Backbone as JSON Lines, residues from 0, in Angstrom:
{"i":0,"aa":"Q","n":[-160.1,-181.73,-195.73],"ca":[-159.04,-180.75,-195.67],"c":[-157.76,-181.44,-195.26]}
{"i":1,"aa":"G","n":[-156.68,-180.84,-195.64],"ca":[-155.38,-181.41,-195.28],"c":[-154.82,-182.26,-196.4]}
{"i":2,"aa":"T","n":[-153.64,-182.73,-196.18],"ca":[-152.95,-183.54,-197.17],"c":[-153.42,-184.98,-197.12]}
{"i":3,"aa":"V","n":[-153.66,-185.54,-198.27],"ca":[-153.98,-186.96,-198.38],"c":[-152.91,-187.57,-199.28]}
{"i":4,"aa":"D","n":[-152.09,-188.41,-198.69],"ca":[-151.02,-189.04,-199.45],"c":[-151.55,-190.25,-200.2]}
{"i":5,"aa":"A","n":[-151.06,-190.41,-201.4],"ca":[-151.4,-191.6,-202.18],"c":[-150.67,-192.79,-201.59]}
{"i":6,"aa":"P","n":[-151.28,-193.96,-201.56],"ca":[-150.58,-195.14,-201.05],"c":[-149.36,-195.44,-201.91]}
{"i":7,"aa":"P","n":[-148.31,-196.0,-201.31],"ca":[-147.13,-196.32,-202.1],"c":[-147.46,-197.31,-203.2]}
{"i":8,"aa":"T","n":[-146.88,-197.1,-204.38],"ca":[-147.17,-197.97,-205.51],"c":[-146.18,-199.11,-205.62]}
{"i":9,"aa":"E","n":[-145.0,-198.93,-205.06],"ca":[-144.01,-200.01,-205.15],"c":[-143.94,-200.74,-203.82]}
{"i":10,"aa":"T","n":[-143.6,-202.0,-203.89],"ca":[-143.44,-202.78,-202.67],"c":[-141.96,-202.85,-202.33]}
{"i":11,"aa":"A","n":[-141.67,-202.67,-201.06],"ca":[-140.28,-202.72,-200.62],"c":[-139.83,-204.17,-200.48]}
{"i":12,"aa":"A","n":[-138.54,-204.37,-200.6],"ca":[-137.96,-205.69,-200.4],"c":[-137.89,-205.99,-198.9]}
{"i":13,"aa":"Q","n":[-137.83,-207.27,-198.54],"ca":[-137.72,-207.65,-197.13],"c":[-136.39,-207.2,-196.53]}
{"i":14,"aa":"H","n":[-135.36,-207.08,-197.35],"ca":[-134.05,-206.6,-196.9],"c":[-133.52,-205.62,-197.94]}
{"i":15,"aa":"D","n":[-133.02,-204.49,-197.47],"ca":[-132.45,-203.48,-198.36],"c":[-130.97,-203.35,-198.03]}
{"i":16,"aa":"S","n":[-130.11,-203.71,-198.94],"ca":[-128.67,-203.7,-198.7],"c":[-128.13,-202.29,-198.44]}
{"i":17,"aa":"E","n":[-128.91,-201.26,-198.77],"ca":[-128.49,-199.87,-198.54],"c":[-129.07,-199.28,-197.25]}
{"i":18,"aa":"C","n":[-129.93,-200.01,-196.57],"ca":[-130.61,-199.5,-195.37],"c":[-129.72,-199.69,-194.14]}
{"i":19,"aa":"Y","n":[-129.43,-198.61,-193.44],"ca":[-128.57,-198.7,-192.25],"c":[-129.28,-199.31,-191.04]}
{"i":20,"aa":"L","n":[-130.57,-199.66,-191.17],"ca":[-131.29,-200.3,-190.08],"c":[-131.5,-201.8,-190.31]}
{"i":21,"aa":"C","n":[-131.26,-202.28,-191.51],"ca":[-131.45,-203.7,-191.81],"c":[-130.34,-204.54,-191.16]}
{"i":22,"aa":"P","n":[-130.66,-205.8,-190.83],"ca":[-129.68,-206.69,-190.21],"c":[-128.42,-206.85,-191.09]}
{"i":23,"aa":"G","n":[-127.27,-206.83,-190.43],"ca":[-126.0,-207.07,-191.1],"c":[-125.43,-205.88,-191.85]}
{"i":24,"aa":"N","n":[-126.19,-204.81,-191.99],"ca":[-125.72,-203.65,-192.76],"c":[-124.91,-202.7,-191.89]}
{"i":25,"aa":"A","n":[-124.1,-201.89,-192.56],"ca":[-123.26,-200.91,-191.88],"c":[-124.06,-199.65,-191.55]}
{"i":26,"aa":"R","n":[-123.74,-199.1,-190.36],"ca":[-124.28,-197.81,-189.93],"c":[-123.15,-196.79,-189.96]}
{"i":27,"aa":"A","n":[-123.39,-195.65,-189.36],"ca":[-122.38,-194.58,-189.31],"c":[-121.1,-195.1,-188.64]}
{"i":28,"aa":"G","n":[-119.98,-194.68,-189.17],"ca":[-118.71,-195.08,-188.58],"c":[-118.33,-196.53,-188.84]}
{"i":29,"aa":"G","n":[-119.06,-197.21,-189.69],"ca":[-118.73,-198.59,-190.03],"c":[-119.25,-199.64,-189.07]}
{"i":30,"aa":"V","n":[-119.99,-199.25,-188.03],"ca":[-120.58,-200.23,-187.11],"c":[-121.58,-201.06,-187.88]}
{"i":31,"aa":"R","n":[-121.53,-202.38,-187.7],"ca":[-122.45,-203.28,-188.39],"c":[-123.53,-203.75,-187.45]}
{"i":32,"aa":"N","n":[-124.75,-203.74,-187.94],"ca":[-125.86,-204.3,-187.17],"c":[-125.68,-205.8,-187.09]}
{"i":33,"aa":"P","n":[-126.08,-206.41,-185.97],"ca":[-126.06,-207.87,-185.91],"c":[-127.17,-208.42,-186.82]}
{"i":34,"aa":"S","n":[-127.15,-209.69,-187.04],"ca":[-128.21,-210.34,-187.82],"c":[-129.38,-210.61,-186.88]}
{"i":35,"aa":"Y","n":[-130.06,-209.54,-186.48],"ca":[-131.14,-209.67,-185.5],"c":[-132.37,-210.3,-186.13]}
{"i":36,"aa":"A","n":[-133.16,-211.01,-185.28],"ca":[-134.33,-211.74,-185.76],"c":[-135.64,-211.18,-185.22]}
{"i":37,"aa":"S","n":[-135.58,-210.26,-184.27],"ca":[-136.78,-209.67,-183.7],"c":[-136.54,-208.17,-183.59]}
{"i":38,"aa":"T","n":[-136.65,-207.59,-182.39],"ca":[-136.35,-206.18,-182.22],"c":[-134.84,-206.0,-182.03]}
{"i":39,"aa":"F","n":[-134.37,-204.79,-182.3],"ca":[-132.95,-204.47,-182.14],"c":[-132.85,-203.02,-181.68]}
{"i":40,"aa":"V","n":[-132.11,-202.79,-180.59],"ca":[-131.97,-201.46,-180.02],"c":[-130.49,-201.07,-180.03]}
{"i":41,"aa":"F","n":[-130.22,-199.82,-180.4],"ca":[-128.85,-199.3,-180.33],"c":[-128.88,-197.82,-180.02]}
{"i":42,"aa":"D","n":[-127.78,-197.32,-179.44],"ca":[-127.66,-195.88,-179.2],"c":[-127.59,-195.18,-180.54]}
{"i":43,"aa":"N","n":[-128.39,-194.11,-180.68],"ca":[-128.48,-193.37,-181.94],"c":[-127.1,-192.87,-182.36]}
{"i":44,"aa":"D","n":[-126.74,-193.11,-183.6],"ca":[-125.45,-192.66,-184.13],"c":[-125.39,-191.14,-184.25]}
{"i":45,"aa":"F","n":[-126.55,-190.49,-184.31],"ca":[-126.64,-189.03,-184.4],"c":[-127.66,-188.54,-183.37]}
{"i":46,"aa":"P","n":[-127.3,-188.61,-182.07],"ca":[-128.26,-188.29,-181.02],"c":[-128.65,-186.81,-180.99]}
{"i":47,"aa":"A","n":[-129.9,-186.56,-180.62],"ca":[-130.41,-185.2,-180.49],"c":[-130.01,-184.58,-179.15]}
{"i":48,"aa":"L","n":[-129.58,-185.39,-178.2],"ca":[-129.21,-184.93,-176.87],"c":[-127.73,-185.15,-176.64]}
{"i":49,"aa":"G","n":[-127.11,-184.28,-175.84],"ca":[-125.71,-184.44,-175.49],"c":[-125.55,-185.56,-174.49]}
{"i":50,"aa":"G","n":[-124.39,-186.18,-174.51],"ca":[-124.1,-187.26,-173.57],"c":[-123.66,-186.72,-172.23]}
{"i":51,"aa":"W","n":[-123.45,-187.6,-171.28],"ca":[-123.1,-187.2,-169.92],"c":[-121.73,-186.56,-169.84]}
{"i":52,"aa":"E","n":[-120.85,-186.84,-170.78],"ca":[-119.52,-186.26,-170.73],"c":[-119.47,-184.85,-171.3]}
{"i":53,"aa":"V","n":[-120.56,-184.38,-171.85],"ca":[-120.59,-183.06,-172.46],"c":[-120.66,-181.97,-171.39]}
{"i":54,"aa":"R","n":[-119.75,-181.0,-171.46],"ca":[-119.78,-179.82,-170.6],"c":[-119.47,-178.62,-171.47]}
{"i":55,"aa":"L","n":[-119.98,-177.46,-171.08],"ca":[-119.68,-176.25,-171.84],"c":[-118.21,-175.88,-171.7]}
{"i":56,"aa":"K","n":[-117.61,-176.17,-170.54],"ca":[-116.18,-175.94,-170.33],"c":[-115.59,-177.29,-169.92]}
{"i":57,"aa":"P","n":[-115.21,-178.15,-170.88],"ca":[-114.76,-179.5,-170.53],"c":[-113.6,-179.53,-169.54]}
{"i":58,"aa":"E","n":[-112.75,-178.48,-169.54],"ca":[-111.6,-178.5,-168.65],"c":[-111.97,-178.12,-167.21]}
{"i":59,"aa":"A","n":[-113.16,-177.56,-167.0],"ca":[-113.57,-177.11,-165.67],"c":[-114.34,-178.21,-164.94]}
{"i":60,"aa":"P","n":[-114.2,-178.27,-163.6],"ca":[-115.03,-179.21,-162.84],"c":[-116.5,-178.86,-163.01]}
{"i":61,"aa":"P","n":[-117.43,-179.8,-162.77],"ca":[-118.84,-179.56,-163.0],"c":[-119.42,-178.37,-162.24]}
{"i":62,"aa":"D","n":[-118.84,-178.01,-161.06],"ca":[-119.42,-176.91,-160.28],"c":[-118.88,-175.55,-160.71]}
{"i":63,"aa":"E","n":[-117.97,-175.5,-161.66],"ca":[-117.45,-174.24,-162.17],"c":[-118.04,-174.0,-163.55]}
{"i":64,"aa":"G","n":[-117.7,-172.87,-164.12],"ca":[-118.14,-172.61,-165.48],"c":[-119.24,-171.59,-165.52]}
{"i":65,"aa":"P","n":[-120.1,-171.64,-166.52],"ca":[-121.09,-170.6,-166.74],"c":[-122.12,-170.51,-165.62]}
{"i":66,"aa":"E","n":[-122.76,-169.35,-165.53],"ca":[-123.83,-169.13,-164.57],"c":[-124.95,-170.14,-164.82]}
{"i":67,"aa":"R","n":[-125.66,-170.51,-163.77],"ca":[-126.73,-171.51,-163.89],"c":[-128.1,-170.84,-163.88]}
{"i":68,"aa":"S","n":[-129.05,-171.41,-164.58],"ca":[-130.42,-170.9,-164.58],"c":[-131.18,-171.51,-163.41]}
{"i":69,"aa":"S","n":[-132.47,-171.25,-163.32],"ca":[-133.29,-171.78,-162.23],"c":[-133.36,-173.31,-162.27]}
{"i":70,"aa":"T","n":[-133.09,-173.91,-163.41],"ca":[-133.12,-175.37,-163.52],"c":[-131.77,-175.97,-163.15]}
{"i":71,"aa":"G","n":[-130.77,-175.13,-162.89],"ca":[-129.44,-175.64,-162.59],"c":[-128.6,-175.85,-163.82]}
{"i":72,"aa":"R","n":[-129.15,-175.57,-164.98],"ca":[-128.43,-175.74,-166.23],"c":[-127.87,-174.4,-166.7]}
{"i":73,"aa":"P","n":[-126.75,-174.41,-167.4],"ca":[-126.23,-173.15,-167.93],"c":[-127.08,-172.64,-169.07]}
{"i":74,"aa":"P","n":[-127.58,-171.4,-168.98],"ca":[-128.42,-170.87,-170.05],"c":[-127.62,-170.5,-171.29]}
{"i":75,"aa":"L","n":[-128.21,-170.71,-172.45],"ca":[-127.58,-170.3,-173.7],"c":[-128.18,-168.98,-174.18]}
{"i":76,"aa":"G","n":[-129.4,-168.7,-173.74],"ca":[-130.06,-167.46,-174.12],"c":[-129.98,-166.46,-172.99]}
{"i":77,"aa":"G","n":[-130.53,-165.3,-173.2],"ca":[-130.53,-164.26,-172.19],"c":[-131.87,-164.19,-171.49]}
{"i":78,"aa":"P","n":[-132.2,-162.99,-170.99],"ca":[-133.45,-162.82,-170.25],"c":[-134.66,-162.62,-171.18]}
{"i":79,"aa":"D","n":[-134.51,-162.98,-172.42],"ca":[-135.59,-162.8,-173.38],"c":[-136.72,-163.78,-173.13]}
{"i":80,"aa":"L","n":[-137.75,-163.69,-173.95],"ca":[-138.92,-164.54,-173.82],"c":[-138.54,-166.03,-173.85]}
{"i":81,"aa":"L","n":[-137.69,-166.4,-174.77],"ca":[-137.26,-167.79,-174.9],"c":[-135.77,-167.9,-174.59]}
{"i":82,"aa":"A","n":[-135.4,-168.87,-173.82],"ca":[-133.99,-169.12,-173.52],"c":[-133.7,-170.58,-173.77]}
{"i":83,"aa":"A","n":[-132.68,-170.86,-174.54],"ca":[-132.28,-172.24,-174.83],"c":[-131.31,-172.71,-173.76]}
{"i":84,"aa":"E","n":[-131.46,-173.94,-173.34],"ca":[-130.56,-174.53,-172.37],"c":[-130.14,-175.9,-172.87]}
{"i":85,"aa":"P","n":[-128.9,-176.31,-172.64],"ca":[-128.48,-177.64,-173.1],"c":[-129.2,-178.72,-172.3]}
{"i":86,"aa":"E","n":[-129.41,-179.84,-172.94],"ca":[-130.05,-180.97,-172.27],"c":[-129.25,-182.21,-172.57]}
{"i":87,"aa":"R","n":[-128.93,-182.95,-171.54],"ca":[-128.2,-184.2,-171.72],"c":[-129.19,-185.36,-171.61]}
{"i":88,"aa":"G","n":[-128.81,-186.47,-172.18],"ca":[-129.68,-187.63,-172.08],"c":[-129.21,-188.77,-172.95]}
{"i":89,"aa":"V","n":[-130.13,-189.66,-173.23],"ca":[-129.86,-190.87,-173.99],"c":[-130.82,-190.92,-175.17]}
{"i":90,"aa":"C","n":[-130.3,-191.18,-176.34],"ca":[-131.13,-191.34,-177.53],"c":[-130.86,-192.73,-178.1]}
{"i":91,"aa":"R","n":[-131.91,-193.51,-178.23],"ca":[-131.78,-194.87,-178.77],"c":[-132.72,-195.05,-179.94]}
{"i":92,"aa":"V","n":[-132.34,-195.96,-180.81],"ca":[-133.17,-196.35,-181.95],"c":[-133.68,-197.76,-181.67]}
{"i":93,"aa":"V","n":[-134.95,-198.0,-181.94],"ca":[-135.55,-199.33,-181.77],"c":[-136.03,-199.8,-183.14]}
{"i":94,"aa":"C","n":[-135.37,-200.79,-183.69],"ca":[-135.85,-201.42,-184.93],"c":[-136.92,-202.43,-184.52]}
{"i":95,"aa":"F","n":[-138.11,-202.28,-185.08],"ca":[-139.23,-203.14,-184.69],"c":[-139.13,-204.54,-185.28]}
{"i":96,"aa":"S","n":[-138.49,-204.65,-186.42],"ca":[-138.43,-205.93,-187.13],"c":[-137.2,-205.93,-188.03]}
{"i":97,"aa":"P","n":[-136.67,-207.11,-188.32],"ca":[-135.59,-207.17,-189.3],"c":[-136.11,-206.93,-190.72]}
{"i":98,"aa":"R","n":[-137.4,-207.06,-190.91],"ca":[-137.97,-206.92,-192.26],"c":[-138.15,-205.46,-192.63]}
{"i":99,"aa":"H","n":[-137.52,-205.07,-193.7],"ca":[-137.54,-203.7,-194.19],"c":[-138.91,-203.31,-194.75]}
{"i":100,"aa":"D","n":[-139.68,-204.29,-195.2],"ca":[-140.94,-204.01,-195.9],"c":[-142.16,-203.91,-195.0]}
{"i":101,"aa":"L","n":[-141.99,-204.03,-193.69],"ca":[-143.14,-204.01,-192.79],"c":[-143.38,-202.61,-192.2]}
{"i":102,"aa":"T","n":[-144.57,-202.45,-191.64],"ca":[-144.88,-201.33,-190.77],"c":[-145.38,-201.95,-189.48]}
{"i":103,"aa":"L","n":[-145.4,-201.19,-188.41],"ca":[-145.89,-201.72,-187.14],"c":[-147.31,-202.24,-187.3]}
{"i":104,"aa":"A","n":[-148.12,-201.53,-188.07],"ca":[-149.52,-201.93,-188.27],"c":[-149.65,-203.24,-189.04]}
{"i":105,"aa":"R","n":[-148.65,-203.62,-189.82],"ca":[-148.73,-204.85,-190.62],"c":[-148.04,-206.04,-189.95]}
{"i":106,"aa":"M","n":[-147.48,-205.83,-188.76],"ca":[-146.82,-206.92,-188.05],"c":[-147.86,-207.77,-187.33]}
{"i":107,"aa":"D","n":[-147.55,-209.05,-187.12],"ca":[-148.5,-209.9,-186.4],"c":[-148.44,-209.6,-184.9]}
{"i":108,"aa":"A","n":[-149.4,-210.11,-184.16],"ca":[-149.55,-209.79,-182.73],"c":[-148.3,-210.16,-181.93]}
{"i":109,"aa":"A","n":[-147.69,-211.29,-182.22],"ca":[-146.49,-211.7,-181.47],"c":[-145.33,-210.73,-181.72]}
{"i":110,"aa":"A","n":[-145.17,-210.28,-182.95],"ca":[-144.1,-209.33,-183.26],"c":[-144.36,-207.97,-182.61]}
{"i":111,"aa":"I","n":[-145.62,-207.55,-182.59],"ca":[-145.97,-206.29,-181.92],"c":[-145.72,-206.42,-180.42]}
{"i":112,"aa":"R","n":[-146.04,-207.57,-179.85],"ca":[-145.79,-207.81,-178.42],"c":[-144.29,-207.72,-178.13]}
{"i":113,"aa":"A","n":[-143.45,-208.22,-179.04],"ca":[-142.0,-208.12,-178.85],"c":[-141.55,-206.66,-178.83]}
{"i":114,"aa":"V","n":[-142.17,-205.83,-179.66],"ca":[-141.85,-204.4,-179.67],"c":[-142.25,-203.77,-178.33]}
{"i":115,"aa":"V","n":[-143.46,-204.06,-177.87],"ca":[-143.94,-203.5,-176.6],"c":[-143.06,-203.98,-175.45]}
{"i":116,"aa":"D","n":[-142.69,-205.26,-175.44],"ca":[-141.79,-205.78,-174.4],"c":[-140.44,-205.07,-174.44]}
{"i":117,"aa":"T","n":[-139.95,-204.77,-175.64],"ca":[-138.69,-204.03,-175.77],"c":[-138.84,-202.63,-175.2]}
{"i":118,"aa":"W","n":[-139.94,-201.96,-175.49],"ca":[-140.19,-200.63,-174.91],"c":[-140.18,-200.7,-173.38]}
{"i":119,"aa":"I","n":[-140.84,-201.72,-172.83],"ca":[-140.89,-201.89,-171.37],"c":[-139.49,-202.12,-170.81]}
{"i":120,"aa":"D","n":[-138.72,-203.0,-171.44],"ca":[-137.36,-203.28,-170.98],"c":[-136.49,-202.03,-171.03]}
{"i":121,"aa":"E","n":[-136.58,-201.28,-172.11],"ca":[-135.79,-200.05,-172.25],"c":[-136.21,-199.02,-171.21]}
{"i":122,"aa":"Q","n":[-137.52,-198.85,-171.03],"ca":[-138.02,-197.89,-170.04],"c":[-137.54,-198.26,-168.64]}
{"i":123,"aa":"T","n":[-137.57,-199.55,-168.32],"ca":[-137.13,-200.03,-167.01],"c":[-135.65,-199.75,-166.81]}
{"i":124,"aa":"A","n":[-134.83,-200.02,-167.82],"ca":[-133.39,-199.77,-167.73],"c":[-133.1,-198.27,-167.58]}
{"i":125,"aa":"L","n":[-133.81,-197.44,-168.33],"ca":[-133.58,-196.0,-168.25],"c":[-134.06,-195.44,-166.91]}
{"i":126,"aa":"A","n":[-135.15,-195.97,-166.37],"ca":[-135.65,-195.51,-165.07],"c":[-134.66,-195.78,-163.95]}
{"i":127,"aa":"A","n":[-133.8,-196.77,-164.13],"ca":[-132.8,-197.11,-163.12],"c":[-131.57,-196.2,-163.19]}
{"i":128,"aa":"M","n":[-131.47,-195.4,-164.23],"ca":[-130.32,-194.5,-164.38],"c":[-130.57,-193.23,-163.55]}
{"i":129,"aa":"P","n":[-129.69,-192.91,-162.6],"ca":[-129.95,-191.8,-161.68],"c":[-130.01,-190.42,-162.33]}
{"i":130,"aa":"N","n":[-129.38,-190.21,-163.45],"ca":[-129.35,-188.88,-164.07],"c":[-130.56,-188.6,-164.95]}
{"i":131,"aa":"L","n":[-131.42,-189.57,-165.15],"ca":[-132.55,-189.38,-166.06],"c":[-133.84,-189.18,-165.29]}
{"i":132,"aa":"A","n":[-134.68,-188.25,-165.78],"ca":[-135.94,-187.94,-165.11],"c":[-137.16,-188.22,-165.98]}
{"i":133,"aa":"Y","n":[-136.96,-188.38,-167.29],"ca":[-138.1,-188.46,-168.19],"c":[-137.69,-189.21,-169.44]}
{"i":134,"aa":"A","n":[-138.62,-189.97,-170.0],"ca":[-138.36,-190.66,-171.26],"c":[-139.6,-190.62,-172.14]}
{"i":135,"aa":"T","n":[-139.38,-190.49,-173.41],"ca":[-140.47,-190.57,-174.37],"c":[-140.1,-191.6,-175.43]}
{"i":136,"aa":"I","n":[-141.04,-192.43,-175.78],"ca":[-140.85,-193.49,-176.76],"c":[-141.81,-193.21,-177.9]}
{"i":137,"aa":"F","n":[-141.3,-193.17,-179.11],"ca":[-142.17,-192.83,-180.23],"c":[-141.75,-193.55,-181.49]}
{"i":138,"aa":"E","n":[-142.73,-193.78,-182.36],"ca":[-142.47,-194.39,-183.66],"c":[-141.97,-193.31,-184.61]}
{"i":139,"aa":"N","n":[-141.0,-193.65,-185.4],"ca":[-140.47,-192.76,-186.42],"c":[-140.89,-193.33,-187.77]}
{"i":140,"aa":"R","n":[-141.87,-192.71,-188.39],"ca":[-142.36,-193.28,-189.64],"c":[-142.91,-192.19,-190.54]}
{"i":141,"aa":"G","n":[-142.47,-192.18,-191.75],"ca":[-143.02,-191.29,-192.76],"c":[-142.32,-189.95,-192.86]}
{"i":142,"aa":"A","n":[-142.34,-189.42,-194.06],"ca":[-141.69,-188.15,-194.34],"c":[-142.3,-187.02,-193.51]}
{"i":143,"aa":"M","n":[-143.61,-187.08,-193.26],"ca":[-144.27,-186.03,-192.48],"c":[-143.67,-185.94,-191.08]}
{"i":144,"aa":"M","n":[-143.21,-187.06,-190.55],"ca":[-142.61,-187.09,-189.22],"c":[-141.11,-186.8,-189.27]}
{"i":145,"aa":"G","n":[-140.58,-186.62,-190.46],"ca":[-139.16,-186.35,-190.59],"c":[-138.31,-187.6,-190.69]}
{"i":146,"aa":"A","n":[-138.96,-188.74,-190.84],"ca":[-138.23,-190.0,-190.96],"c":[-137.99,-190.29,-192.43]}
{"i":147,"aa":"S","n":[-136.74,-190.31,-192.82],"ca":[-136.42,-190.56,-194.22],"c":[-136.24,-192.04,-194.5]}
{"i":148,"aa":"N","n":[-136.18,-192.86,-193.47],"ca":[-135.96,-194.29,-193.64],"c":[-137.27,-195.04,-193.42]}
{"i":149,"aa":"P","n":[-137.71,-195.84,-194.4],"ca":[-138.98,-196.56,-194.25],"c":[-138.9,-197.81,-193.37]}
{"i":150,"aa":"H","n":[-137.7,-198.22,-192.96],"ca":[-137.56,-199.4,-192.11],"c":[-138.39,-199.18,-190.84]}
{"i":151,"aa":"P","n":[-139.15,-200.2,-190.37],"ca":[-139.99,-200.02,-189.18],"c":[-139.14,-199.78,-187.93]}
{"i":152,"aa":"H","n":[-139.22,-198.56,-187.41],"ca":[-138.4,-198.21,-186.25],"c":[-139.0,-197.05,-185.48]}
{"i":153,"aa":"G","n":[-138.46,-196.84,-184.3],"ca":[-138.85,-195.72,-183.46],"c":[-137.64,-195.25,-182.7]}
{"i":154,"aa":"Q","n":[-137.86,-194.3,-181.81],"ca":[-136.77,-193.78,-181.01],"c":[-137.19,-193.67,-179.56]}
{"i":155,"aa":"I","n":[-136.19,-193.59,-178.7],"ca":[-136.39,-193.34,-177.28],"c":[-135.48,-192.18,-176.93]}
{"i":156,"aa":"W","n":[-136.05,-191.15,-176.37],"ca":[-135.27,-190.03,-175.85],"c":[-135.5,-189.96,-174.36]}
{"i":157,"aa":"A","n":[-134.44,-190.09,-173.58],"ca":[-134.53,-189.98,-172.12],"c":[-133.7,-188.77,-171.7]}
{"i":158,"aa":"T","n":[-134.31,-187.89,-170.91],"ca":[-133.68,-186.62,-170.58],"c":[-133.48,-186.44,-169.08]}
{"i":159,"aa":"E","n":[-132.58,-185.53,-168.74],"ca":[-132.27,-185.29,-167.33],"c":[-133.32,-184.41,-166.65]}
{"i":160,"aa":"H","n":[-134.18,-183.76,-167.43],"ca":[-135.24,-182.93,-166.88],"c":[-136.57,-183.3,-167.53]}
{"i":161,"aa":"V","n":[-137.65,-183.07,-166.79],"ca":[-138.99,-183.3,-167.34],"c":[-139.34,-182.09,-168.21]}
{"i":162,"aa":"P","n":[-139.77,-182.3,-169.45],"ca":[-140.15,-181.16,-170.3],"c":[-141.28,-180.34,-169.66]}
{"i":163,"aa":"N","n":[-141.31,-179.05,-169.97],"ca":[-142.28,-178.13,-169.37],"c":[-143.72,-178.61,-169.51]}
{"i":164,"aa":"D","n":[-144.14,-178.97,-170.72],"ca":[-145.53,-179.38,-170.92],"c":[-145.87,-180.63,-170.11]}
{"i":165,"aa":"S","n":[-144.97,-181.59,-170.1],"ca":[-145.21,-182.83,-169.34],"c":[-145.25,-182.54,-167.85]}
{"i":166,"aa":"S","n":[-144.4,-181.64,-167.39],"ca":[-144.38,-181.27,-165.97],"c":[-145.7,-180.62,-165.56]}
{"i":167,"aa":"R","n":[-146.21,-179.71,-166.4],"ca":[-147.49,-179.07,-166.11],"c":[-148.63,-180.08,-166.12]}
{"i":168,"aa":"E","n":[-148.59,-181.0,-167.07],"ca":[-149.64,-182.02,-167.14],"c":[-149.61,-182.92,-165.9]}
{"i":169,"aa":"M","n":[-148.42,-183.33,-165.48],"ca":[-148.31,-184.18,-164.29],"c":[-148.8,-183.44,-163.04]}
{"i":170,"aa":"A","n":[-148.5,-182.13,-162.93],"ca":[-148.97,-181.33,-161.79],"c":[-150.49,-181.23,-161.8]}
{"i":171,"aa":"A","n":[-151.08,-181.03,-162.97],"ca":[-152.54,-180.95,-163.08],"c":[-153.18,-182.28,-162.71]}
{"i":172,"aa":"L","n":[-152.59,-183.39,-163.13],"ca":[-153.13,-184.71,-162.79],"c":[-153.03,-184.96,-161.28]}
{"i":173,"aa":"A","n":[-151.91,-184.58,-160.67],"ca":[-151.75,-184.76,-159.22],"c":[-152.74,-183.9,-158.46]}
{"i":174,"aa":"D","n":[-152.97,-182.67,-158.93],"ca":[-153.94,-181.78,-158.31],"c":[-155.35,-182.37,-158.39]}
{"i":175,"aa":"Y","n":[-155.71,-182.87,-159.55],"ca":[-157.02,-183.5,-159.75],"c":[-157.17,-184.71,-158.81]}
{"i":176,"aa":"Q","n":[-156.12,-185.53,-158.74],"ca":[-156.15,-186.71,-157.87],"c":[-156.37,-186.3,-156.42]}
{"i":177,"aa":"A","n":[-155.67,-185.25,-155.99],"ca":[-155.8,-184.8,-154.6],"c":[-157.2,-184.25,-154.32]}
{"i":178,"aa":"R","n":[-157.77,-183.52,-155.26],"ca":[-159.1,-182.93,-155.05],"c":[-160.23,-183.94,-155.2]}
{"i":179,"aa":"R","n":[-160.11,-184.85,-156.15],"ca":[-161.22,-185.76,-156.48],"c":[-161.06,-187.18,-155.93]}
{"i":180,"aa":"G","n":[-159.82,-187.54,-155.59],"ca":[-159.57,-188.88,-155.08],"c":[-159.62,-189.96,-156.15]}
{"i":181,"aa":"S","n":[-159.53,-189.54,-157.43],"ca":[-159.52,-190.52,-158.52],"c":[-158.74,-189.93,-159.69]}
{"i":182,"aa":"C","n":[-158.44,-190.79,-160.64],"ca":[-157.73,-190.28,-161.81],"c":[-158.72,-189.89,-162.89]}
């Protein structure tokens, strides 16, 4: 059951002059990627999260402006079942390799280790930022995941609040640890 995709019939080139993730190519706004030889990280040109300078009332000091919800954030929704709230954070793109034709699964062990080391370095840097409380690192690959670019890459989203599901999971793990004395 479910969708079974046919394997790709064409082989991609090692470098695609039209790919905004390949070394030396232009990205949004004319920014050029360096001629990177391993992993390459940059702030997402189209981030899913607002930056730290974003305010609902830019002219007002941070303590003024709209009413705050229980999380301290200004609500966008009302007292309905679901309420949207703005979230600030950092969105980064991690290119796993300069080679356009690879996937993470087809990279050699040393190249995969470089990706993991990059994830660790990024996580460490984000953990040192006082406004961030949570980060998720994920591979972006395939149309099913919404990734239109086949270049081997992933993203990092670091947010000022812990998402609800992750918060509940962490509380359950802490409760289990307290009751059982083990993980």
